[in-house]
VEXTI-762964 format. One record per residue: x, y, z of N, C-alpha, C in turn. Coordinates in steps of 0.2 Angstrom, whole numbers, padded with zeros to 4 digits, always signed. Example, Ala and Ser with C-alpha at 12.3 -4.5 7.8 and 13.67 -1.06 7.14 Angstrom:
residues 2
+0066-0028+0039+0062-0022+0039+0066-0016+0039/+0064-0011+0035+0068-0005+0036+0064+0000+0039/
***
This chain:
residues 460
-0378-1036+0255-0385-1037+0252-0389-1032+0258/-0386-1029+0261-0391-1024+0264-0389-1019+0263/-0390-1012+0262-0386-1004+0260-0383-1003+0268/-0380-1001+0270-0374-1002+0277-0381-0995+0280/-0382-0989+0276-0388-0984+0280-0391-0989+0283/-0395-0992+0278-0401-0997+0283-0397-0999+0287/-0393-1003+0288-0389-1007+0294-0389-1001+0299/-0386-0994+0296-0387-0992+0303-0390-0991+0305/-0396-0989+0303-0403-0986+0305-0405-0992+0310/-0406-0996+0308-0409-1002+0314-0404-1004+0320/-0396-1001+0318-0394-1002+0324-0396-0997+0330/-0397-0992+0326-0397-0982+0330-0405-0986+0332/-0409-0988+0331-0416-0989+0334-0419-0995+0338/-0412-1001+0340-0412-1005+0342-0417-1005+0349/-0415-1003+0354-0421-1000+0361-0428-0996+0358/-0427-0994+0355-0436-0992+0353-0438-0996+0351/-0436-1003+0346-0440-1007+0342-0444-1013+0348/-0439-1012+0352-0440-1015+0360-0447-1013+0365/-0446-1006+0362-0450-1001+0369-0456-1002+0364/-0457-1004+0358-0465-1004+0352-0464-1013+0354/-0462-1018+0356-0463-1024+0357-0467-1024+0363/-0462-1020+0367-0468-1020+0374-0474-1018+0375/-0474-1012+0370-0483-1009+0370-0487-1014+0367/-0485-1016+0362-0486-1022+0359-0490-1028+0363/-0487-1030+0365-0487-1036+0373-0489-1037+0377/-0491-1028+0381-0496-1028+0385-0503-1029+0384/-0505-1027+0376-0510-1030+0376-0513-1037+0375/-0519-1038+0380-0519-1045+0382-0526-1046+0375/-0523-1050+0369-0528-1050+0364-0529-1059+0364/-0533-1061+0369-0533-1069+0370-0540-1070+0366/-0539-1073+0361-0542-1074+0355-0549-1077+0356/-0547-1084+0363-0551-1091+0363-0557-1087+0368/-0556-1082+0370-0558-1079+0376-0564-1073+0376/-0573-1073+0374-0574-1068+0375-0575-1061+0380/-0570-1061+0384-0569-1058+0388-0562-1052+0385/-0561-1055+0381-0553-1051+0380-0555-1049+0373/-0561-1047+0371-0563-1046+0363-0561-1040+0362/-0564-1035+0368-0562-1029+0366-0553-1025+0366/-0548-1031+0369-0543-1030+0370-0542-1033+0363/-0543-1038+0361-0540-1039+0354-0543-1036+0348/-0547-1034+0349-0546-1026+0343-0545-1021+0343/-0541-1021+0350-0539-1016+0352-0532-1018+0349/-0528-1024+0350-0520-1027+0344-0523-1027+0339/-0527-1027+0337-0528-1028+0329-0527-1019+0326/-0529-1015+0332-0530-1007+0329-0524-1003+0330/-0520-1009+0336-0511-1005+0335-0506-1008+0329/-0508-1014+0326-0506-1014+0320-0509-1012+0313/-0515-1010+0314-0518-1006+0308-0514-0997+0310/-0512-0995+0315-0510-0989+0317-0503-0990+0313/-0498-0995+0316-0491-0998+0313-0492-0996+0307/-0495-1000+0302-0495-1000+0295-0494-0993+0291/-0500-0987+0296-0501-0983+0294-0495-0979+0293/-0494-0978+0298-0486-0973+0301-0481-0975+0293/-0481-0982+0292-0477-0982+0288-0479-0980+0280/-0485-0981+0280-0486-0978+0276-0492-0982+0270/-0493-0988+0275-0498-0991+0269-0506-0988+0272/-0508-0992+0263-0516-0991+0263-0518-0999+0269/-0522-0996+0272-0523-1001+0279-0529-1001+0282/-0534-1005+0279-0540-1007+0283-0541-1014+0286/-0545-1013+0293-0547-1017+0299-0554-1019+0296/-0552-1027+0291-0558-1032+0288-0562-1035+0293/-0570-1034+0293-0570-1040+0299-0573-1045+0294/-0573-1050+0299-0575-1058+0299-0581-1059+0303/-0583-1066+0302-0590-1068+0308-0586-1068+0314/-0579-1068+0312-0576-1068+0322-0572-1061+0323/-0565-1065+0323-0562-1057+0323-0558-1055+0318/-0557-1048+0317-0555-1044+0310-0548-1046+0307/-0547-1046+0300-0542-1046+0299-0538-1039+0295/-0533-1037+0300-0529-1033+0296-0526-1035+0290/-0528-1029+0283-0524-1029+0277-0523-1023+0277/-0516-1024+0274-0510-1018+0272-0506-1018+0263/-0508-1014+0262-0504-1013+0255-0499-1009+0254/-0493-1006+0253-0488-1001+0250-0485-1005+0243/-0488-1001+0239-0487-1000+0230-0479-0997+0231/-0472-1000+0228-0467-0995+0227-0465-0994+0219/-0467-0999+0216-0466-0998+0208-0471-1005+0204/-0476-1004+0201-0479-1008+0199-0475-1015+0195/-0469-1014+0194-0463-1018+0191-0461-1023+0192/-0461-1019+0201-0458-1025+0206-0462-1029+0206/-0457-1036+0209-0462-1043+0213-0467-1038+0219/-0470-1044+0221-0476-1041+0226-0475-1047+0235/-0473-1045+0239-0474-1050+0244-0477-1049+0250/-0482-1055+0251-0485-1054+0256-0483-1059+0260/-0485-1053+0268-0482-1055+0275-0488-1058+0279/-0488-1064+0283-0493-1066+0286-0490-1066+0295/-0494-1065+0297-0494-1066+0306-0502-1065+0310/-0500-1065+0317-0507-1066+0320-0507-1063+0325/-0509-1058+0326-0511-1053+0332-0514-1054+0338/-0518-1063+0338-0522-1066+0344-0515-1069+0349/-0516-1071+0353-0511-1074+0359-0517-1081+0361/-0511-1084+0364-0513-1091+0369-0517-1087+0375/-0522-1091+0378-0523-1088+0387-0519-1090+0390/-0517-1086+0395-0511-1086+0400-0510-1091+0406/-0515-1094+0408-0515-1099+0411-0511-1105+0412/-0508-1107+0416-0511-1107+0424-0507-1099+0424/-0511-1095+0429-0507-1086+0429-0500-1089+0436/-0501-1093+0440-0499-1095+0446-0490-1095+0443/-0492-1100+0436-0484-1101+0438-0481-1095+0433/-0480-1090+0431-0477-1084+0428-0474-1081+0433/-0467-1080+0432-0463-1077+0436-0465-1067+0436/-0469-1066+0432-0470-1060+0431-0477-1058+0427/-0481-1056+0426-0487-1056+0422-0486-1057+0416/-0492-1061+0413-0490-1063+0407-0490-1057+0402/-0495-1050+0403-0496-1044+0399-0492-1039+0402/-0486-1041+0408-0483-1035+0408-0475-1037+0409/-0474-1033+0401-0465-1037+0398-0460-1037+0402/-0459-1041+0403-0450-1040+0407-0445-1043+0404/-0441-1039+0403-0434-1041+0401-0430-1044+0407/-0426-1051+0405-0423-1053+0410-0416-1058+0408/-0414-1059+0408-0406-1061+0406-0405-1063+0396/-0410-1057+0394-0408-1056+0389-0415-1057+0382/-0420-1059+0386-0427-1059+0385-0430-1055+0387/-0437-1056+0385-0442-1053+0383-0448-1059+0386/-0450-1058+0392-0455-1062+0394-0463-1060+0394/-0466-1063+0391-0473-1061+0390-0477-1066+0386/-0484-1064+0386-0489-1070+0382-0489-1065+0374/-0488-1071+0371-0486-1067+0364-0479-1066+0361/-0474-1067+0365-0468-1062+0365-0464-1067+0358/-0465-1074+0358-0462-1077+0351-0467-1080+0346/-0473-1079+0348-0480-1082+0345-0487-1075+0345/-0487-1074+0342-0481-1072+0335-0480-1062+0337/-0479-1061+0340-0481-1053+0340-0474-1050+0339/-0467-1054+0344-0461-1053+0341-0459-1054+0334/-0463-1059+0332-0459-1062+0326-0463-1058+0319/-0467-1057+0321-0473-1052+0317-0470-1046+0318/-0468-1041+0323-0465-1033+0323-0460-1034+0319/-0455-1039+0319-0446-1039+0315-0450-1037+0305/-0454-1039+0306-0458-1036+0297-0457-1028+0295/-0462-1026+0302-0463-1020+0302-0456-1016+0303/-0454-1016+0307-0446-1014+0310-0442-1013+0303/-0439-1020+0299-0435-1017+0296-0437-1014+0290/-0445-1015+0289-0448-1009+0281-0447-1001+0286/-0449-1000+0291-0448-0993+0292-0441-0989+0294/-0436-0997+0297-0429-0992+0293-0425-0993+0284/-0432-0997+0279-0428-0994+0275-0430-0988+0270/-0437-0986+0275-0441-0982+0273-0439-0974+0273/-0436-0976+0282-0434-0969+0284-0429-0968+0281/-0421-0974+0278-0419-0973+0273-0418-0968+0265/-0422-0974+0261-0424-0972+0255-0428-0969+0252/-0434-0971+0255-0441-0967+0255-0446-0972+0251/-0441-0978+0251-0448-0984+0247-0445-0989+0249/-0449-0998+0249-0445-1003+0249-0443-1005+0241/-0438-1012+0241-0436-1013+0236-0442-1018+0234/-0448-1017+0234-0452-1023+0232-0458-1018+0234/-0463-1023+0232-0471-1023+0234-0472-1027+0240/-0476-1023+0245-0479-1027+0248-0487-1027+0253/-0487-1032+0252-0497-1035+0257-0494-1036+0264/-0500-1034+0268-0498-1039+0275-0505-1039+0275/-0505-1046+0279-0513-1050+0281-0511-1052+0287/-0513-1048+0293-0513-1051+0302-0518-1054+0301/-0519-1059+0305-0528-1061+0306-0527-1061+0314/-0534-1061+0317-0534-1062+0325-0534-1071+0326/-0537-1076+0323-0537-1082+0326-0534-1087+0326/-0529-1086+0324-0523-1091+0322-0525-1094+0327/-0524-1093+0337-0523-1097+0340-0531-1101+0341/-0535-1102+0337-0543-1104+0339-0544-1109+0332/-0537-1109+0326-0537-1113+0320-0540-1109+0312/-0539-1104+0316-0540-1097+0308-0547-1102+0306/-0554-1101+0310-0560-1103+0305-0562-1098+0300/-0563-1091+0301-0564-1089+0295-0561-1086+0291/-0554-1088+0290-0547-1086+0285-0548-1087+0280/-0549-1094+0279-0552-1099+0272-0557-1095+0267/-0564-1092+0271-0567-1088+0269-0566-1082+0266/-0560-1078+0272-0560-1070+0270-0554-1072+0261/-0551-1076+0262-0545-1078+0257-0549-1080+0250/-0555-1084+0250-0560-1083+0245-0562-1079+0244/-0565-1073+0247-0570-1067+0244-0562-1062+0243/-0556-1062+0243-0551-1058+0243-0547-1062+0238/-0546-1065+0235-0542-1067+0230-0539-1064+0225/-0541-1059+0221-0537-1056+0216-0532-1050+0221/-0535-1047+0228-0534-1042+0234-0528-1046+0235/-0525-1052+0236-0521-1056+0240-0517-1058+0233/-0517-1056+0229-0511-1062+0224-0505-1059+0223/-0502-1062+0224-0494-1061+0226-0489-1066+0223/-0483-1063+0223-0477-1070+0221-0474-1072+0228/-0473-1071+0231-0471-1071+0238-0473-1074+0242/-0473-1077+0246-0476-1076+0256-0472-1076+0257/-0470-1074+0265-0467-1075+0270-0472-1077+0277/-0468-1080+0281-0471-1082+0287-0465-1084+0293/-0468-1080+0297-0460-1083+0304-0467-1082+0309/-0469-1090+0311-0471-1093+0316-0469-1097+0318/-0464-1098+0319-0461-1104+0319-0455-1105+0325/-0449-1106+0323-0443-1106+0328-0437-1110+0322/-0430-1108+0325-0426-1110+0324-0425-1121+0325/-0419-1122+0319-0419-1129+0324-0419-1130+0330/-0414-1128+0333-0410-1125+0339-0408-1119+0340/-0407-1119+0345-0406-1111+0347-0398-1108+0343/-0399-1103+0339-0392-1102+0336-0391-1106+0329/-0397-1111+0328-0396-1114+0322-0402-1114+0319/-0402-1107+0314-0407-1105+0311-0410-1110+0305/-0417-1108+0303-0419-1116+0298-0423-1113+0295/-0424-1116+0287-0430-1115+0283-0432-1118+0284/-0439-1118+0282-0444-1125+0284-0449-1128+0276/-0445-1132+0276-0449-1133+0268-0455-1139+0269/-0458-1141+0272-0462-1146+0275-0465-1146+0280/-0473-1146+0279-0476-1149+0285-0481-1153+0284/-0483-1158+0291-0485-1164+0288-0495-1161+0288/-0498-1164+0286-0504-1163+0286-0507-1167+0290/-0515-1168+0290-0517-1171+0298-0524-1172+0295/-0524-1179+0298-0532-1182+0296-0534-1182+0305/-0540-1180+0307-0541-1181+0315-0549-1186+0315/-0551-1190+0317-0558-1193+0316-0558-1193+0324/-0566-1196+0325-0570-1200+0332-0573-1204+0331/-0570-1209+0334-0574-1217+0333-0578-1219+0339/-0585-1219+0337-0590-1223+0342-0591-1229+0343/-0593-1231+0347-0595-1241+0348-0602-1239+0353/-0604-1242+0348-0611-1242+0353-0611-1250+0354/-0616-1252+0361-0616-1259+0363-0624-1259+0363/-0626-1261+0368-0632-1262+0373-0634-1254+0372/-0643-1253+0373-0644-1248+0372-0641-1245+0380/-0643-1246+0385-0638-1245+0391-0633-1249+0398/-0631-1246+0401-0628-1250+0404-0629-1254+0408/-0627-1263+0408-0629-1266+0410-0626-1270+0415/-0628-1275+0419-0625-1279+0424-0620-1284+0422/-0616-1282+0422-0611-1286+0418-0608-1294+0425/-0613-1295+0430-0614-1301+0431-0621-1306+0429/-0625-1301+0426-0631-1305+0423-0630-1303+0415/-0625-1300+0412-0626-1300+0406-0617-1302+0402/-0612-1302+0405-0606-1304+0405-0607-1310+0401/-0602-1310+0396-0602-1316+0391-0605-1318+0387/-0613-1312+0386-0619-1312+0383-0619-1307+0378/-0617-1300+0382-0617-1295+0377-0610-1294+0376/-0609-1291+0367-0603-1286+0367-0601-1281+0370/-0595-1280+0374-0593-1274+0379-0591-1269+0374/-0593-1264+0372-0589-1258+0369-0583-1256+0371/-0582-1255+0376-0574-1254+0379-0569-1257+0376/-0570-1267+0376-0565-1272+0374-0564-1274+0364/-0572-1271+0364-0572-1272+0356-0568-1264+0354/-0569-1259+0354-0564-1252+0352-0557-1255+0352/-0555-1258+0361-0547-1258+0362-0546-1263+0358/-0549-1267+0355-0547-1273+0351-0545-1269+0342/-0551-1265+0341-0549-1260+0334-0544-1257+0336/-0542-1254+0342-0537-1247+0341-0533-1250+0343/-0529-1259+0344-0524-1264+0345-0521-1265+0335/-0528-1265+0331-0527-1268+0327-0526-1263+0321/-0524-1257+0322-0519-1248+0316-0514-1251+0318/-0509-1252+0321-0502-1250+0322-0499-1259+0322/-0494-1259+0317-0491-1266+0318-0485-1265+0323/-0483-1271+0324-0477-1272+0332-0471-1266+0329/-0471-1267+0323-0465-1261+0321-0465-1256+0321/-0473-1251+0325-0472-1245+0322-0477-1243+0318/-0477-1246+0311-0478-1243+0306-0487-1245+0306/-0490-1241+0303-0497-1239+0299-0501-1248+0299/-0509-1250+0301-0507-1257+0299-0513-1255+0292/-0516-1248+0291-0522-1248+0287-0519-1252+0280/-0522-1253+0277-0523-1254+0270-0521-1250+0267/-0517-1249+0263-0516-1242+0258-0512-1236+0261/-0512-1236+0267-0509-1231+0268-0504-1226+0267/-0499-1229+0264-0494-1228+0261-0494-1227+0254/-0499-1229+0252-0498-1227+0244-0495-1221+0242/-0497-1217+0244-0495-1209+0239-0489-1205+0242/-0486-1211+0248-0480-1204+0252-0475-1204+0248/-0474-1197+0248-0469-1196+0244-0462-1197+0245/-0458-1203+0244-0452-1207+0249-0449-1198+0247/-0442-1198+0255-0439-1193+0255-0432-1194+0250/-0430-1190+0248-0424-1192+0243-0418-1192+0246/-0414-1197+0246-0405-1198+0248-0405-1190+0252/-0403-1186+0247-0402-1179+0251-0404-1179+0258/-0410-1178+0258-0415-1177+0265-0416-1181+0270/-0413-1186+0267-0412-1192+0271-0407-1188+0278/-0398-1189+0273-0393-1186+0275-0392-1181+0281/-0396-1177+0276-0397-1169+0279-0399-1170+0287/-0407-1175+0287-0410-1178+0292-0406-1180+0298/-0402-1184+0295-0395-1188+0300-0391-1184+0301/-0388-1179+0301-0383-1175+0301-0387-1168+0305/-0393-1168+0307-0391-1163+0311-0392-1166+0318/-0390-1159+0322-0387-1164+0327-0393-1163+0332/-0394-1171+0335-0400-1171+0340-0397-1176+0347/-0396-1172+0355-0397-1173+0359-0401-1183+0360/-0400-1186+0361-0404-1192+0361-0407-1193+0370/-0399-1191+0373-0400-1195+0380-0405-1186+0383/-0402-1181+0382-0406-1174+0383-0415-1175+0380/-0414-1177+0376-0421-1176+0374-0427-1182+0375/-0423-1187+0377-0427-1192+0382-0428-1189+0388/-0421-1187+0391-0424-1183+0397-0430-1177+0400/-0429-1173+0393-0433-1169+0391-0441-1173+0393/-0442-1177+0389-0447-1182+0389-0451-1184+0394/-0446-1188+0397-0446-1190+0404-0449-1197+0400/-0445-1200+0397-0445-1207+0392-0440-1211+0394/-0439-1220+0395-0431-1220+0394-0430-1224+0388/-0437-1224+0382-0433-1227+0373-0437-1222+0371/-0438-1220+0365-0440-1216+0359-0441-1224+0356/-0447-1222+0352-0448-1226+0347-0450-1222+0341/-0451-1227+0334-0451-1223+0329-0450-1230+0323/-0450-1229+0317-0450-1234+0310-0443-1235+0312/-0445-1243+0308-0435-1244+0306-0433-1242+0302/-0425-1242+0304-0422-1240+0299-0423-1231+0298/-0428-1225+0301-0428-1219+0302-0424-1218+0306/-0419-1211+0304-0419-1208+0309-0424-1202+0316/-0419-1201+0322-0425-1198+0325-0429-1192+0323/-0427-1189+0319-0427-1183+0316-0432-1185+0309/-0433-1189+0304-0436-1193+0300-0445-1195+0303/-0443-1197+0311-0448-1201+0312-0453-1194+0315/-0450-1188+0318-0452-1184+0320-0456-1180+0316/-0454-1178+0311-0457-1172+0305-0458-1175+0298/-0457-1180+0297-0458-1182+0290-0458-1190+0287/-0463-1193+0294-0462-1200+0291-0471-1200+0294/-0478-1202+0291-0485-1203+0291-0486-1208+0302/-0490-1206+0304-0491-1207+0311-0496-1207+0311/-0501-1210+0317-0507-1214+0319-0505-1214+0327/-0510-1208+0330-0510-1210+0337-0516-1210+0338/-0517-1214+0345-0524-1213+0350-0522-1207+0353/-0528-1203+0351-0526-1193+0358-0530-1195+0366/-0536-1200+0363-0540-1201+0370-0546-1205+0367/-0547-1210+0375-0551-1215+0373-0554-1214+0382/-0563-1217+0381-0568-1215+0387-0571-1222+0386/-0574-1222+0390-0581-1229+0391-0581-1230+0398/-0589-1234+0399-0586-1235+0405-0586-1233+0413/-0587-1237+0418-0584-1233+0425-0577-1232+0425/-0575-1223+0426-0568-1225+0429-0567-1221+0436/-0574-1221+0440-0574-1217+0448-0568-1221+0452/-0569-1218+0459-0566-1222+0463-0571-1228+0467/-0569-1232+0468-0574-1239+0469-0572-1243+0462/-0578-1247+0463-0580-1251+0457-0585-1252+0457/-0588-1252+0451-0596-1253+0448-0595-1259+0443/-0600-1263+0443-0597-1269+0440-0604-1270+0433/-0601-1266+0426-0606-1267+0420-0603-1266+0416/-0608-1266+0410-0603-1268+0403-0606-1262+0401/-0601-1257+0400-0605-1250+0397-0605-1251+0390/-0611-1246+0389-0616-1244+0383-0613-1244+0376/-0609-1239+0377-0606-1237+0374-0595-1233+0376/-0594-1232+0371-0585-1234+0370-0584-1226+0366/-0576-1222+0365-0576-1218+0360-0570-1218+0361/-0566-1216+0355-0558-1213+0354-0556-1209+0349/-0551-1204+0351-0550-1201+0346-0545-1201+0342/-0543-1200+0334-0536-1203+0334-0535-1197+0327/-0528-1197+0327-0524-1191+0324-0520-1197+0320/-0520-1195+0312-0514-1196+0309-0509-1192+0306/-0504-1190+0306-0501-1184+0302-0496-1187+0295/-0498-1182+0291-0499-1186+0284-0493-1181+0280/-0491-1185+0276-0485-1182+0272-0487-1180+0265/-0482-1177+0260-0484-1177+0254-0482-1183+0251/-0484-1185+0248-0492-1184+0243-0499-1188+0244/-0499-1188+0253-0504-1192+0256-0511-1185+0256/-0516-1187+0254-0522-1181+0256-0527-1184+0262/-0530-1181+0266-0533-1181+0273-0540-1184+0270/-0543-1181+0263-0549-1186+0262-0547-1192+0260/-0542-1194+0259-0542-1201+0255-0541-1206+0261/-0535-1203+0265-0532-1206+0273-0540-1207+0277/-0545-1203+0277-0551-1202+0280-0554-1210+0278/-0555-1210+0271-0559-1215+0268-0555-1222+0269/-0549-1222+0270-0546-1229+0272-0548-1231+0279/-0548-1228+0282-0547-1225+0288-0556-1229+0291/-0560-1226+0288-0566-1227+0289-0568-1236+0286/-0564-1238+0281-0567-1244+0280-0564-1250+0284/-0559-1248+0284-0552-1252+0288-0556-1253+0296/-0558-1248+0299-0560-1248+0304-0567-1251+0304/-0571-1251+0300-0577-1256+0301-0577-1263+0298/-0571-1262+0294-0571-1270+0291-0567-1274+0299/-0564-1272+0303-0562-1277+0308-0567-1275+0316/-0572-1272+0314-0577-1271+0319-0581-1278+0323/-0580-1279+0329-0583-1285+0331-0590-1285+0331/-0594-1291+0329-0602-1293+0331-0603-1290+0336/-0611-1288+0338-0613-1287+0343-0613-1278+0344/-0607-1275+0341-0609-1266+0342-0608-1263+0334/-0610-1259+0335-0610-1253+0330-0607-1246+0330/-0603-1244+0323-0600-1242+0324-0601-1235+0320/-0598-1228+0325-0599-1223+0321-0594-1219+0319/-0592-1215+0313-0583-1212+0313-0585-1206+0310/-0583-1201+0315-0584-1194+0313-0579-1191+0310/-0577-1186+0306-0572-1182+0302-0571-1176+0307/-0566-1175+0311-0565-1169+0312-0563-1164+0312/-0558-1165+0309-0554-1160+0305-0546-1160+0302/-0545-1158+0298-0539-1162+0295-0536-1158+0290/-0530-1157+0287-0528-1152+0282-0522-1157+0277/-0521-1153+0274-0517-1157+0268-0508-1155+0269/-0505-1160+0268-0499-1159+0271-0494-1155+0264/-0489-1151+0265-0485-1143+0263-0479-1146+0260/-0477-1144+0254-0472-1147+0253-0468-1139+0247/-0463-1137+0249-0460-1130+0246-0457-1133+0244/-0453-1134+0236-0448-1133+0233-0442-1129+0236/-0438-1134+0238-0432-1127+0241-0428-1125+0237/-0426-1127+0231-0422-1126+0225-0422-1120+0221/-0432-1116+0221-0432-1111+0218-0428-1106+0221/-0427-1100+0218-0425-1092+0220-0426-1090+0225/-0432-1088+0227-0434-1084+0232-0434-1090+0240/-0432-1097+0238-0429-1101+0244-0423-1099+0247/-0418-1099+0241-0413-1099+0241-0409-1089+0242/-0417-1084+0239-0418-1080+0243-0415-1079+0251/-0422-1079+0252-0419-1081+0259-0416-1085+0263/-0413-1090+0261-0408-1096+0264-0402-1088+0264/-0401-1083+0260-0394-1078+0261-0396-1073+0266/-0404-1070+0266-0405-1064+0270-0404-1066+0277/-0406-1074+0279-0404-1077+0285-0397-1077+0285/-0393-1078+0281-0387-1079+0283-0382-1074+0286/-0386-1067+0281-0385-1061+0283-0386-1060+0294/-0392-1060+0293-0394-1058+0300-0391-1063+0305/-0391-1069+0305-0390-1075+0310-0381-1076+0309/-0379-1074+0305-0372-1075+0304-0370-1083+0302/-0374-1085+0301-0374-1095+0298-0380-1094+0293/-0377-1100+0288-0384-1103+0284-0388-1107+0287/-0395-1108+0285-0398-1112+0288-0400-1117+0286/-0401-1121+0292-0402-1129+0290-0410-1129+0287/-0411-1133+0282-0418-1135+0278-0421-1139+0282/-0428-1138+0286-0429-1144+0292-0436-1143+0285/-0441-1151+0289-0446-1152+0289-0450-1151+0295/-0456-1149+0296-0459-1149+0304-0465-1153+0303/-0466-1156+0310-0472-1161+0311-0476-1160+0311/-0479-1154+0314-0483-1150+0315-0485-1149+0308/-0495-1146+0307-0499-1144+0302-0501-1137+0305/-0498-1133+0299-0501-1125+0300-0505-1124+0294/-0510-1125+0295-0516-1124+0290-0516-1121+0286/-0516-1114+0287-0514-1110+0282-0510-1110+0276/-0503-1113+0279-0498-1114+0274-0502-1117+0268/-0508-1123+0268-0509-1127+0262-0519-1122+0261/-0518-1117+0264-0523-1114+0259-0519-1108+0256/-0515-1104+0259-0512-1101+0251-0508-1103+0248/-0507-1109+0247-0505-1115+0242-0509-1114+0238/-0516-1119+0239-0520-1120+0237-0525-1114+0232/-0527-1107+0236-0530-1104+0236-0527-1097+0232/-0523-1097+0234-0518-1089+0230-0514-1094+0227/-0514-1099+0223-0510-1104+0219-0502-1099+0219/-0497-1097+0227-0495-1098+0226-0487-1103+0230/-0485-1101+0226-0477-1110+0228-0473-1106+0233/-0470-1100+0232-0466-1097+0235-0467-1094+0240/-0466-1101+0246-0471-1099+0252-0463-1101+0260/-0461-1095+0262-0457-1095+0266-0455-1094+0270/-0454-1103+0273-0456-1102+0283-0451-1099+0287/-0449-1097+0288-0443-1093+0294-0445-1094+0300/-0441-1095+0305-0445-1094+0312-0439-1092+0314/-0439-1083+0318-0433-1081+0323-0432-1085+0329/-0440-1087+0332-0437-1089+0337-0433-1094+0339/-0434-1100+0345-0431-1105+0349-0435-1109+0349/-0432-1115+0351-0438-1120+0352-0440-1119+0360/-0435-1117+0364-0435-1118+0371-0438-1110+0372/-0443-1106+0369-0446-1100+0370-0454-1101+0373/-0456-1108+0377-0461-1109+0379-0467-1105+0376/-0469-1107+0368-0476-1103+0367-0479-1106+0368/-0485-1103+0371-0491-1107+0373-0490-1110+0380/-0484-1108+0383-0484-1111+0389-0483-1103+0395/-0483-1107+0401-0479-1099+0406-0472-1097+0405/-0473-1092+0406-0466-1088+0405-0462-1090+0398/-0469-1087+0393-0465-1088+0387-0462-1081+0385/-0455-1082+0382-0451-1078+0382-0447-1078+0374/-0445-1071+0371-0441-1071+0364-0435-1067+0367/-0430-1070+0364-0424-1069+0364-0423-1061+0360/-0421-1058+0364-0419-1049+0360-0413-1051+0355/-0409-1055+0357-0405-1054+0350-0408-1059+0345/-0412-1062+0344-0415-1065+0342-0421-1062+0338/-0425-1055+0342-0431-1052+0338-0423-1046+0335/-0417-1042+0337-0413-1040+0332-0411-1043+0325/-0409-1051+0324-0407-1052+0321-0415-1054+0313/-0420-1054+0320-0423-1057+0314-0426-1050+0309/-0426-1046+0312-0428-1037+0310-0421-1037+0303/-0413-1039+0304-0408-1038+0299-0411-1045+0295/-0412-1050+0297-0413-1054+0291-0420-1051+0289/-0425-1050+0292-0430-1045+0284-0429-1041+0281/-0424-1037+0285-0425-1031+0280-0419-1035+0273/-0415-1039+0272-0411-1042+0271-0415-1044+0263/-0420-1048+0268-0425-1053+0263-0429-1048+0258/-0430-1042+0259-0433-1040+0255-0429-1037+0247/-0423-1035+0249-0419-1034+0243-0419-1040+0240/-0416-1049+0244-0414-1053+0240-0419-1053+0238/-0424-1054+0239-0431-1057+0234-0432-1053+0227/-0431-1047+0229-0433-1040+0223-0426-1044+0216/-0421-1045+0221-0415-1049+0216-0416-1054+0212/-0419-1059+0216-0423-1067+0213-0424-1065+0210/-0429-1061+0211-0434-1061+0205-0433-1057+0200/-0430-1056+0200-0424-1050+0192-0419-1058+0190/-0419-1061+0193-0414-1064+0191-0416-1072+0185/
***
């Protein structure tokens, strides 16, 4: 799959690739903190320079926030085009006192490189560039056309990427999209993610009296917003863990039998999982496996609740107001807009007398499903098998990645390849984030093989 000379070029330059990764990781590109804005710009320029050295036509494109790096390298207009997405921004490093070595001073220990951004997403993003460099060094051109989009706001929800895509639809038109911003299913179990849950996130506000009241003077006479809210929240779920909102499951695309079997067959150590989570029992829908509940079934969770007095000592009041934040994870073919309306209608219908309800939509995204039998996905599987030495498993992800839905909707691209080179225990967003140097190398091999495999699948 990979020409021998390209393989030798990658093997020869392993240490240099690690040195470049260190350089990239030293830049503290924390997108959420304005004190790091200069560093975030520096990180974007680092990507620009890397792509220019590969021969890309590259620009740093301004947005209302941090800039987007766009690059284009055309090998032959008759060849297919791959769009590579990544991000150069990182999470804040706090708490600093929990890092063994400074977060922006990359350190190699026991085969891992430790630094903020190591696995999320600088290390994984860089694998695509190093693979292209090896191919170009040997053959002078890539086996397909490549576009690159690397943003600097992924860690703050990509607020400006949607408008950017809308303004540049023609420029970003592509046959395939590759994203490596996740992980394998487990260490040494590579995976292709073909499904992502969507999200509906709402806030419920309950207003009672116009100000806090003395509970001795008015208790039993005025509705208590905290109690009213609690009563409503308990009615959102059934005793078996399913969501009680009428018609909530109407549009759910049920798992195919082979998917259910594959999920049941994935290796999950329930005892270790409970120990890691610090719980003595896992809950979920009846007759659904752990993996199904975690990644492929709809959910409803109360994320936070407030109201009344919670300080030290006692304060006998009837609070004037209370509130809660509620998130619902959605699966194909549910839609966030539809679920939001169902939620609002149900909560309004069960509101007790004496209080006023206000429901606000916070944010959301629709679920994503990539048809896994298409040639591009099978090409990705062959590339991963080459790089990791074993076939990938196919998984769904319980979380949401809004950019994937945007790509599907706005670019109309159905061949979106979600391939994580990292490991679930890399500690993304946590102190002592790390990335296995072996996984870094295997990611480079896999991406190099991917360029050839996609070109072959397009011909086929």
